[in-house]
N, C-alpha and C positions, 0 to 999 in steps of 0.2 A: 887751168881748164875752164872753158867757157861753158857755163850752164844757163840755159834759158829758164825763165820763171815757171813755165809749165812743167818741165822736168823736175824742178825742185819740189813742186806741189805733189807731183806723183810719187815721189820717193817715200811718202808716208802711207801709201795705199796698202791695204791688207791683202796679202796673197791668198789667204784662205777664205775670203769673203764669198759667201754663198749668193750674193746679189750679182756678182760678176759672172759672165759666161766664161767657159774655158778659153775661147777665142780672145775675149777681152783681157783675161789674165795673162795669156801669152803676149799679146800686144803691149800691155802695160809693163810687163816684166822685160821684154825685149828692149823697149824704149829706154827704160831706166838703166839696164845693164849695158846696152850698146853705147849710150851716151857716157856712162861712167868709164867703161873699160875698152871700147872699140869693138869692131866687127870680128877681127882675128882673134881676140882674147876670150871671147865668150863662145863656148861650145854648146851644141844642142842638149846634151845631157844636163848641163847647168840650167839652161833655160827651162827645161821641163820640170826639173827639181824644184826651182824657185817659183815657178808658176803653179806648181801643184797639179800638173796634168800628166797623162800618159804620153809616151812617145808617139803612139798611133794617133792621138788627138792632134798633135803637131802636124803629122803628115796628112791626116784628113782635112785639116783646116787650111794648111798652106802648101803642102807638097814637099817643100824642102827649106833649108835655112835661108837661102837667097830670097825666096818669095816671102818668107817671114820678115826679113830685113827690109825689103821693099814696102811691105804693108805697114811695118812699124814706122818707117819714114813718112809714108803718106798719112798715117794716123797722127803722127806728131805734128806734121805740118799743117794739117787741117785744124787741130786744136790750137796750135801756135797762132795761126792766122785768125782764129776766133778770138783768142786772148787779145791779140793785137787790135782788133776792131772794137773790142769792148773797153779799151783804154780811152780816157777822155782826150779829146783833140787838144793839142797845144795851141795857145793863143798865137795867132800869126801876127807878126810885126814886120812890116816892110820898111827897110830903111835903104833909101836910094843914095848912091854915092854923091857926095856934093861935088858940084862942078868946080873945076879949078879957075874958071873964069869969074871975074868980079864984075 
């Protein structure tokens, strides 16, 4: 299983954190579970239970599971791109192929 660094860091987040909004908890939980188990394996009831929110909160925030999955992917990709831009740039080394002519 390929796990990106950002998802690994998120796995330690607290589901019951009062600092996170219910929407953020849903996004973080969905991102972690979908990465680990896949879209078909994770049901709405499990998502809301692990995020610590009510079913109505999911529907008010996202409408349905498909919209939550799309928002989770967008959330993940935005965070991942930010992580990528924060990484130090590798030293560029240009090596030209040597000519076979002498």
